[in-house]
FIBATOR-363498 format. One record per residue: x, y, z of N, C-alpha, C, CB in turn; residue in one letter. Coordinates in nm, 4 decimals. Glycine has a CB too. Example, Ala and Ser with C-alpha at 12.3 -4.5 7.8 and 13.67 -1.06 7.14 Angstrom:
((1.3190, -0.5690, 0.7800), (1.2300, -0.4500, 0.7800), (1.3200, -0.3300, 0.7800), (1.1308, -0.4473, 0.9046), 'A')
((1.2850, -0.2250, 0.7080), (1.3670, -0.1060, 0.7140), (1.2900, 0.0030, 0.7870), (1.4084, -0.0598, 0.5725), 'S')
***
This chain:
((0.0830, -0.1190, 0.0000), (0.0000, 0.0000, 0.0000), (0.0877, 0.1257, 0.0000), (-0.0945, -0.0004, 0.1216), 'M')
((0.1904, 0.1282, 0.0845), (0.2759, 0.2460, 0.0937), (0.3472, 0.2721, -0.0387), (0.3783, 0.2290, 0.2064), 'M')
((0.3871, 0.1677, -0.1081), (0.4540, 0.1834, -0.2364), (0.3623, 0.2514, -0.3378), (0.5001, 0.0475, -0.2893), 'S')
((0.2356, 0.2133, -0.3354), (0.1386, 0.2734, -0.4269), (0.1240, 0.4228, -0.3984), (0.0018, 0.2029, -0.4150), 'K')
((0.1197, 0.4597, -0.2712), (0.1088, 0.6010, -0.2335), (0.2315, 0.6779, -0.2805), (0.0917, 0.6157, -0.0807), 'I')
((0.3481, 0.6192, -0.2626), (0.4715, 0.6878, -0.2968), (0.4939, 0.7025, -0.4470), (0.5867, 0.6153, -0.2367), 'K')
((0.4404, 0.6089, -0.5264), (0.4762, 0.6065, -0.6680), (0.3610, 0.6303, -0.7651), (0.5378, 0.4770, -0.6994), 'H')
((0.2394, 0.6330, -0.7179), (0.1254, 0.6501, -0.8087), (0.1137, 0.7943, -0.8579), (-0.0045, 0.6083, -0.7390), 'S')
((0.0618, 0.8051, -0.9781), (0.0353, 0.9350, -1.0382), (-0.0983, 0.9869, -0.9851), (0.0341, 0.9257, -1.1941), 'K')
((-0.1099, 1.1179, -0.9696), (-0.2361, 1.1783, -0.9271), (-0.3289, 1.1818, -1.0477), (-0.2142, 1.3225, -0.8678), 'I')
((-0.4476, 1.1246, -1.0322), (-0.5434, 1.1188, -1.1421), (-0.6714, 1.1887, -1.0999), (-0.5719, 0.9721, -1.1840), 'V')
((-0.7151, 1.2821, -1.1807), (-0.8394, 1.3535, -1.1549), (-0.9497, 1.2932, -1.2407), (-0.8238, 1.5054, -1.1835), 'F')
((-1.0733, 1.2939, -1.1913), (-1.1833, 1.2372, -1.2699), (-1.2053, 1.3164, -1.3987), (-1.3126, 1.2347, -1.1869), 'P')
((-1.2438, 1.2467, -1.5038), (-1.2700, 1.3097, -1.6323), (-1.3906, 1.4030, -1.6214), (-1.2935, 1.2029, -1.7413), 'D')
((-1.3691, 1.5273, -1.6545), (-1.4744, 1.6290, -1.6400), (-1.5964, 1.5999, -1.7261), (-1.4198, 1.7655, -1.6754), 'R')
((-1.5739, 1.5646, -1.8515), (-1.6862, 1.5409, -1.9437), (-1.7603, 1.4128, -1.9086), (-1.6362, 1.5339, -2.0887), 'K')
((-1.6843, 1.3085, -1.8834), (-1.7472, 1.1791, -1.8554), (-1.8352, 1.1839, -1.7310), (-1.6409, 1.0717, -1.8388), 'H')
((-1.7847, 1.2450, -1.6239), (-1.8591, 1.2497, -1.4978), (-1.9442, 1.3762, -1.4828), (-1.7626, 1.2400, -1.3817), 'Y')
((-1.9395, 1.4627, -1.5836), (-2.0187, 1.5862, -1.5829), (-1.9968, 1.6686, -1.4563), (-2.1663, 1.5533, -1.5971), 'R')
((-1.8702, 1.6886, -1.4262), (-1.8348, 1.7707, -1.3100), (-1.7443, 1.8842, -1.3566), (-1.7644, 1.6849, -1.1988), 'I')
((-1.7456, 1.9897, -1.2817), (-1.6623, 2.1039, -1.3149), (-1.5619, 2.1294, -1.2033), (-1.7484, 2.2285, -1.3398), 'E')
((-1.4403, 2.1507, -1.2415), (-1.3375, 2.1971, -1.1485), (-1.2342, 2.2712, -1.2310), (-1.2724, 2.0780, -1.0675), 'Y')
((-1.1714, 2.3669, -1.1680), (-1.0799, 2.4548, -1.2400), (-0.9397, 2.3957, -1.2516), (-1.0730, 2.5894, -1.1712), 'S')
((-0.8660, 2.4512, -1.3456), (-0.7256, 2.4135, -1.3581), (-0.6479, 2.4578, -1.2340), (-0.6637, 2.4753, -1.4857), 'D')
((-0.6942, 2.5673, -1.1708), (-0.6287, 2.6139, -1.0480), (-0.6382, 2.5112, -0.9358), (-0.6903, 2.7455, -1.0023), 'D')
((-0.7531, 2.4456, -0.9212), (-0.7665, 2.3457, -0.8143), (-0.6812, 2.2222, -0.8465), (-0.9160, 2.3050, -0.7954), 'V')
((-0.6690, 2.1879, -0.9729), (-0.5812, 2.0766, -1.0123), (-0.4368, 2.1113, -0.9760), (-0.5939, 2.0462, -1.1657), 'V')
((-0.3961, 2.2340, -1.0074), (-0.2603, 2.2776, -0.9751), (-0.2373, 2.2787, -0.8247), (-0.2337, 2.4165, -1.0330), 'D')
((-0.3343, 2.3317, -0.7487), (-0.3228, 2.3366, -0.6025), (-0.3044, 2.1967, -0.5443), (-0.4470, 2.4033, -0.5411), 'L')
((-0.3923, 2.1053, -0.5793), (-0.3865, 1.9693, -0.5245), (-0.2580, 1.8997, -0.5666), (-0.5084, 1.8873, -0.5701), 'I')
((-0.2207, 1.9142, -0.6926), (-0.0988, 1.8510, -0.7427), (0.0242, 1.9024, -0.6687), (-0.0838, 1.8758, -0.8931), 'T')
((0.0281, 2.0322, -0.6443), (0.1433, 2.0905, -0.5745), (0.1441, 2.0571, -0.4254), (0.1439, 2.2415, -0.5927), 'R')
((0.0263, 2.0380, -0.3654), (0.0199, 1.9972, -0.2247), (0.0614, 1.8511, -0.2064), (-0.1216, 2.0184, -0.1700), 'L')
((0.0448, 1.7710, -0.3114), (0.0740, 1.6278, -0.3019), (0.2064, 1.5871, -0.3672), (-0.0377, 1.5501, -0.3648), 'L')
((0.2950, 1.6823, -0.3900), (0.4261, 1.6491, -0.4471), (0.4944, 1.5426, -0.3614), (0.5156, 1.7761, -0.4577), 'K')
((0.5560, 1.4465, -0.4251), (0.6248, 1.3381, -0.3527), (0.7432, 1.3915, -0.2724), (0.6731, 1.2298, -0.4514), 'K')
((0.8174, 1.4829, -0.3314), (0.9325, 1.5426, -0.2641), (0.8820, 1.6549, -0.1739), (1.0378, 1.5961, -0.3676), 'D')
((0.8918, 1.6364, -0.0447), (0.8359, 1.7338, 0.0501), (0.8981, 1.8721, 0.0364), (0.8548, 1.6845, 0.1916), 'R')
((1.0206, 1.8818, -0.0123), (1.0826, 2.0131, -0.0293), (1.0227, 2.0893, -0.1471), (1.2328, 1.9981, -0.0485), 'T')
((0.9538, 2.0178, -0.2357), (0.8925, 2.0798, -0.3532), (0.7434, 2.1093, -0.3338), (0.9112, 1.9901, -0.4737), 'Q')
((0.6853, 2.0627, -0.2229), (0.5425, 2.0822, -0.1982), (0.5087, 2.2284, -0.1745), (0.4980, 1.9993, -0.0792), 'R')
((0.3883, 2.2644, -0.2173), (0.3375, 2.3984, -0.1888), (0.3282, 2.4135, -0.0371), (0.1978, 2.4230, -0.2576), 'L')
((0.3852, 2.5176, 0.0154), (0.3863, 2.5396, 0.1592), (0.5170, 2.4987, 0.2240), (0.2737, 2.4651, 0.2228), 'G')
((0.6059, 2.4372, 0.1499), (0.7320, 2.3892, 0.2077), (0.8240, 2.5034, 0.2490), (0.8038, 2.2995, 0.1085), 'A')
((0.8137, 2.6178, 0.1825), (0.9046, 2.7270, 0.2162), (0.8393, 2.8347, 0.3021), (0.9582, 2.7890, 0.0904), 'T')
((0.7112, 2.8660, 0.2766), (0.6456, 2.9727, 0.3523), (0.5187, 2.9259, 0.4230), (0.6125, 3.0876, 0.2605), 'E')
((0.5057, 2.7976, 0.4473), (0.3923, 2.7415, 0.5198), (0.2583, 2.7840, 0.4591), (0.3984, 2.7834, 0.6657), 'D')
((0.1638, 2.8179, 0.5458), (0.0279, 2.8482, 0.5000), (0.0217, 2.9741, 0.4145), (-0.0644, 2.8634, 0.6189), 'S')
((0.1133, 3.0668, 0.4363), (0.1156, 3.1900, 0.3557), (0.1326, 3.1548, 0.2077), (0.2305, 3.2850, 0.4027), 'K')
((0.2227, 3.0638, 0.1797), (0.2474, 3.0207, 0.0422), (0.1233, 2.9527, -0.0164), (0.3684, 2.9251, 0.0367), 'E')
((0.0573, 2.8724, 0.0636), (-0.0625, 2.8027, 0.0170), (-0.1743, 2.9028, -0.0099), (-0.1083, 2.6975, 0.1205), 'I')
((-0.1995, 2.9941, 0.0833), (-0.3073, 3.0913, 0.0672), (-0.2805, 3.1917, -0.0446), (-0.3291, 3.1649, 0.1968), 'L')
((-0.1566, 3.2040, -0.0886), (-0.1251, 3.2922, -0.2012), (-0.1441, 3.2233, -0.3364), (0.0177, 3.3421, -0.1892), 'N')
((-0.1813, 3.0964, -0.3349), (-0.2088, 3.0249, -0.4602), (-0.3307, 3.0883, -0.5278), (-0.2331, 2.8720, -0.4339), 'H')
((-0.3329, 3.0972, -0.6606), (-0.4455, 3.1598, -0.7323), (-0.5841, 3.1035, -0.6978), (-0.4235, 3.1452, -0.8792), 'P')
((-0.5931, 2.9768, -0.6564), (-0.7238, 2.9196, -0.6243), (-0.7888, 2.9931, -0.5075), (-0.7102, 2.7707, -0.5916), 'W')
((-0.7099, 3.0537, -0.4202), (-0.7616, 3.1253, -0.3037), (-0.7798, 3.2751, -0.3290), (-0.6690, 3.1049, -0.1864), 'F')
((-0.7595, 3.3235, -0.4505), (-0.7660, 3.4669, -0.4789), (-0.9004, 3.5302, -0.4440), (-0.7366, 3.4907, -0.6238), 'N')
((-1.0089, 3.4562, -0.4561), (-1.1414, 3.5144, -0.4316), (-1.1755, 3.5239, -0.2822), (-1.2475, 3.4317, -0.5027), 'S')
((-1.0890, 3.4728, -0.1963), (-1.1159, 3.4728, -0.0523), (-1.0487, 3.5923, 0.0138), (-1.0673, 3.3414, 0.0124), 'I')
((-1.1249, 3.6647, 0.0940), (-1.0699, 3.7746, 0.1731), (-1.0013, 3.7117, 0.2947), (-1.1826, 3.8783, 0.2164), 'D')
((-0.8700, 3.7039, 0.2894), (-0.7948, 3.6330, 0.3942), (-0.8076, 3.6985, 0.5311), (-0.6486, 3.6252, 0.3562), 'K')
((-0.8173, 3.8305, 0.5361), (-0.8326, 3.8998, 0.6648), (-0.9655, 3.8622, 0.7292), (-0.8235, 4.0535, 0.6460), 'A')
((-1.0722, 3.8579, 0.6492), (-1.2028, 3.8188, 0.7028), (-1.2030, 3.6718, 0.7433), (-1.3136, 3.8453, 0.5994), 'K')
((-1.1335, 3.5896, 0.6665), (-1.1235, 3.4474, 0.7001), (-1.0555, 3.4292, 0.8358), (-1.0457, 3.3711, 0.5904), 'L')
((-0.9455, 3.4977, 0.8563), (-0.8712, 3.4860, 0.9814), (-0.9478, 3.5404, 1.1017), (-0.7396, 3.5579, 0.9692), 'E')
((-1.0390, 3.6338, 1.0785), (-1.1160, 3.6911, 1.1892), (-1.2546, 3.6275, 1.2005), (-1.1296, 3.8424, 1.1712), 'S')
((-1.2736, 3.5126, 1.1356), (-1.3988, 3.4363, 1.1428), (-1.5203, 3.5156, 1.0945), (-1.4225, 3.3905, 1.2850), 'Y')
((-1.5010, 3.6044, 0.9983), (-1.6107, 3.6854, 0.9464), (-1.6749, 3.6250, 0.8220), (-1.5613, 3.8241, 0.9151), 'E')
((-1.6218, 3.5160, 0.7727), (-1.6753, 3.4522, 0.6527), (-1.7542, 3.3284, 0.6930), (-1.5617, 3.4151, 0.5536), 'I')
((-1.8790, 3.3233, 0.6489), (-1.9605, 3.2046, 0.6731), (-1.9255, 3.0978, 0.5700), (-2.1122, 3.2389, 0.6676), 'D')
((-1.9270, 2.9720, 0.6096), (-1.8976, 2.8655, 0.5134), (-2.0065, 2.8599, 0.4069), (-1.8848, 2.7287, 0.5849), 'P')
((-1.9715, 2.8185, 0.2848), (-2.0713, 2.8111, 0.1783), (-2.1764, 2.7028, 0.2039), (-2.0028, 2.7853, 0.0456), 'P')
((-2.1420, 2.6063, 0.2866), (-2.2342, 2.4976, 0.3192), (-2.2108, 2.4569, 0.4630), (-2.2160, 2.3761, 0.2232), 'F')
((-2.3180, 2.4437, 0.5381), (-2.3082, 2.4034, 0.6776), (-2.4128, 2.2943, 0.7005), (-2.3293, 2.5258, 0.7754), 'K')
((-2.3707, 2.1683, 0.7165), (-2.4683, 2.0614, 0.7359), (-2.5431, 2.0770, 0.8674), (-2.3996, 1.9259, 0.7312), 'P')
((-2.6686, 2.0385, 0.8664), (-2.7499, 2.0445, 0.9879), (-2.7027, 1.9357, 1.0834), (-2.9018, 2.0281, 0.9554), 'A')
((-2.6709, 1.9756, 1.2062), (-2.6248, 1.8815, 1.3073), (-2.7101, 1.9024, 1.4311), (-2.4723, 1.9002, 1.3389), 'V')
((-2.7581, 1.7943, 1.4890), (-2.8416, 1.8087, 1.6072), (-2.8455, 1.6808, 1.6871), (-2.9817, 1.8500, 1.5686), 'G')
((-2.9344, 1.6767, 1.7828), (-2.9456, 1.5617, 1.8713), (-3.0257, 1.4475, 1.8091), (-3.0091, 1.6035, 2.0014), 'E')
((-3.1035, 1.4742, 1.7083), (-3.1899, 1.3721, 1.6476), (-3.1103, 1.2691, 1.5701), (-3.2916, 1.4370, 1.5558), 'G')
((-3.1796, 1.1896, 1.4891), (-3.1102, 1.0882, 1.4099), (-3.0153, 1.1532, 1.3083), (-3.2122, 0.9982, 1.3376), 'P')
((-2.9136, 1.0797, 1.2709), (-2.8155, 1.1305, 1.1760), (-2.8824, 1.1515, 1.0403), (-2.6950, 1.0335, 1.1637), 'V')
((-2.8583, 1.2672, 0.9805), (-2.9119, 1.2978, 0.8488), (-2.8215, 1.2316, 0.7448), (-2.9218, 1.4527, 0.8257), 'N')
((-2.8720, 1.1317, 0.6766), (-2.7914, 1.0542, 0.5821), (-2.7763, 1.1220, 0.4471), (-2.8521, 0.9184, 0.5628), 'A')
((-2.8358, 1.2394, 0.4285), (-2.8257, 1.3073, 0.2999), (-2.6814, 1.3401, 0.2627), (-2.9077, 1.4341, 0.3022), 'D')
((-2.5936, 1.3532, 0.3612), (-2.4552, 1.3919, 0.3349), (-2.3613, 1.2723, 0.3214), (-2.4059, 1.4821, 0.4449), 'Y')
((-2.4156, 1.1513, 0.3254), (-2.3336, 1.0311, 0.3206), (-2.3731, 0.9447, 0.2023), (-2.3461, 0.9519, 0.4508), 'F')
((-2.2782, 0.8697, 0.1515), (-2.3046, 0.7774, 0.0430), (-2.3393, 0.6417, 0.1044), (-2.1820, 0.7670, -0.0540), 'N')
((-2.4671, 0.6212, 0.1325), (-2.5125, 0.4977, 0.1945), (-2.5475, 0.3989, 0.0839), (-2.6347, 0.5229, 0.2884), 'V')
((-2.4929, 0.2780, 0.0916), (-2.5103, 0.1819, -0.0163), (-2.6509, 0.1243, -0.0261), (-2.4136, 0.0711, 0.0005), 'L')
((-2.7158, 0.0996, 0.0849), (-2.8503, 0.0444, 0.0816), (-2.9390, 0.1221, 0.1772), (-2.8494, -0.1055, 0.1176), 'T')
((-3.0693, 0.1094, 0.1574), (-3.1621, 0.1797, 0.2455), (-3.1522, 0.1295, 0.3886), (-3.3046, 0.1641, 0.1951), 'E')
((-3.1157, 0.0032, 0.4067), (-3.1116, -0.0562, 0.5399), (-2.9732, -0.0501, 0.6029), (-3.1576, -0.1991, 0.5335), 'K')
((-2.8809, 0.0198, 0.5384), (-2.7450, 0.0276, 0.5926), (-2.7484, 0.0962, 0.7285), (-2.6506, 0.1035, 0.4955), 'A')
((-2.6684, 0.0465, 0.8190), (-2.6585, 0.1057, 0.9523), (-2.5618, 0.2233, 0.9431), (-2.6106, 0.0002, 1.0596), 'D')
((-2.6160, 0.3442, 0.9331), (-2.5335, 0.4620, 0.9120), (-2.4322, 0.4819, 1.0238), (-2.6206, 0.5844, 0.8997), 'L')
((-2.4732, 0.4577, 1.1483), (-2.3796, 0.4742, 1.2596), (-2.2581, 0.3844, 1.2401), (-2.4485, 0.4427, 1.3941), 'A')
((-2.2788, 0.2656, 1.1888), (-2.1678, 0.1737, 1.1660), (-2.0783, 0.2225, 1.0520), (-2.2206, 0.0333, 1.1353), 'E')
((-2.1353, 0.2931, 0.9528), (-2.0528, 0.3406, 0.8425), (-1.9728, 0.4639, 0.8816), (-2.1391, 0.3711, 0.7216), 'T')
((-2.0203, 0.5371, 0.9814), (-1.9516, 0.6577, 1.0242), (-1.8604, 0.6290, 1.1437), (-2.0530, 0.7668, 1.0593), 'V')
((-1.9135, 0.5625, 1.2441), (-1.8386, 0.5301, 1.3653), (-1.8588, 0.3818, 1.3953), (-1.8842, 0.6191, 1.4863), 'I')
((-1.7505, 0.3070, 1.4058), (-1.7660, 0.1654, 1.4399), (-1.8406, 0.1480, 1.5724), (-1.6287, 0.0972, 1.4475), 'P')
((-1.9308, 0.0505, 1.5786), (-2.0144, 0.0307, 1.6976), (-1.9320, 0.0144, 1.8248), (-2.1029, -0.0909, 1.6789), 'K')
((-1.8168, -0.0501, 1.8135), (-1.7364, -0.0725, 1.9334), (-1.6812, 0.0587, 1.9910), (-1.6216, -0.1677, 1.9018), 'E')
((-1.6805, 0.1658, 1.9114), (-1.6302, 0.2945, 1.9595), (-1.7410, 0.3857, 2.0114), (-1.5551, 0.3646, 1.8490), 'N')
((-1.8663, 0.3535, 1.9849), (-1.9766, 0.4405, 2.0247), (-1.9828, 0.4601, 2.1765), (-2.1083, 0.3832, 1.9748), 'L')
((-1.9604, 0.3528, 2.2537), (-1.9654, 0.3625, 2.3996), (-1.8580, 0.4581, 2.4506), (-1.9477, 0.2235, 2.4638), 'K')
((-1.7378, 0.4441, 2.3994), (-1.6278, 0.5323, 2.4389), (-1.6578, 0.6769, 2.4016), (-1.4967, 0.4872, 2.3733), 'L')
((-1.7129, 0.6979, 2.2849), (-1.7462, 0.8338, 2.2405), (-1.8511, 0.8949, 2.3317), (-1.7964, 0.8332, 2.0947), 'I')
((-1.9518, 0.8185, 2.3688), (-2.0554, 0.8692, 2.4587), (-1.9972, 0.9047, 2.5955), (-2.1676, 0.7658, 2.4745), 'K')
((-1.9021, 0.8255, 2.6429), (-1.8389, 0.8526, 2.7722), (-1.7580, 0.9822, 2.7686), (-1.7485, 0.7358, 2.8126), 'Q')
((-1.6953, 1.0093, 2.6562), (-1.6050, 1.1235, 2.6447), (-1.6676, 1.2419, 2.5725), (-1.4798, 1.0821, 2.5734), 'E')
((-1.8000, 1.2441, 2.5568), (-1.8655, 1.3455, 2.4735), (-1.8427, 1.4892, 2.5203), (-2.0124, 1.3187, 2.4693), 'K')
((-1.8168, 1.5108, 2.6489), (-1.7993, 1.6462, 2.6987), (-1.6548, 1.6977, 2.6876), (-1.8437, 1.6522, 2.8418), 'D')
((-1.5646, 1.6123, 2.6430), (-1.4235, 1.6506, 2.6343), (-1.4005, 1.7715, 2.5437), (-1.3415, 1.5336, 2.5840), 'Q')
((-1.4817, 1.7831, 2.4387), (-1.4613, 1.8903, 2.3420), (-1.5786, 1.9876, 2.3408), (-1.4405, 1.8323, 2.2029), 'F')
((-1.6411, 2.0060, 2.4540), (-1.7605, 2.0913, 2.4628), (-1.7317, 2.2342, 2.4171), (-1.8139, 2.0929, 2.6063), 'A')
((-1.6108, 2.2822, 2.4404), (-1.5754, 2.4197, 2.4037), (-1.4995, 2.4279, 2.2719), (-1.4925, 2.4826, 2.5132), 'E')
((-1.4924, 2.3188, 2.1988), (-1.4127, 2.3136, 2.0773), (-1.4609, 2.4106, 1.9694), (-1.4132, 2.1739, 2.0230), 'F')
((-1.5911, 2.4371, 1.9609), (-1.6461, 2.5224, 1.8559), (-1.6490, 2.6713, 1.8905), (-1.7841, 2.4775, 1.8239), 'N')
((-1.5832, 2.7095, 1.9970), (-1.5808, 2.8494, 2.0368), (-1.5028, 2.9287, 1.9327), (-1.5184, 2.8664, 2.1780), 'I')
((-1.5617, 3.0382, 1.8877), (-1.4934, 3.1256, 1.7914), (-1.4042, 3.2231, 1.8674), (-1.5963, 3.2028, 1.7024), 'R')
((-1.2832, 3.2362, 1.8211), (-1.1898, 3.3309, 1.8830), (-1.1893, 3.4573, 1.8000), (-1.0455, 3.2709, 1.8945), 'R')
((-1.1872, 3.5686, 1.8685), (-1.1843, 3.6974, 1.7962), (-1.0665, 3.7786, 1.8418), (-1.3147, 3.7771, 1.8176), 'K')
***
């Protein structure tokens, strides 16, 4: 498996065949982030500054992003009720979604530790 990761070529899905759109800038960004030689990767010399200066990020106001003033383009509904499967690729109608997201053997541990990250979503200003 590791050999495949180290030596495989990055392949993007065919735009026409799958009827999807993505820019050449995003292809360049991903390709440069996944360079095999870590010294050649985007961000290797100037960290996140180098990455955020890539043309794919030109439309983003970086100052507003850093000050949490930009709302995400999509925010999935999250609540106490049943898991909304609209955001998951469930193979069958009867698939146990909890098992596809979190293995059953880990659910008990997660419930025990649920308060550990209670303040994790606090916005800093």
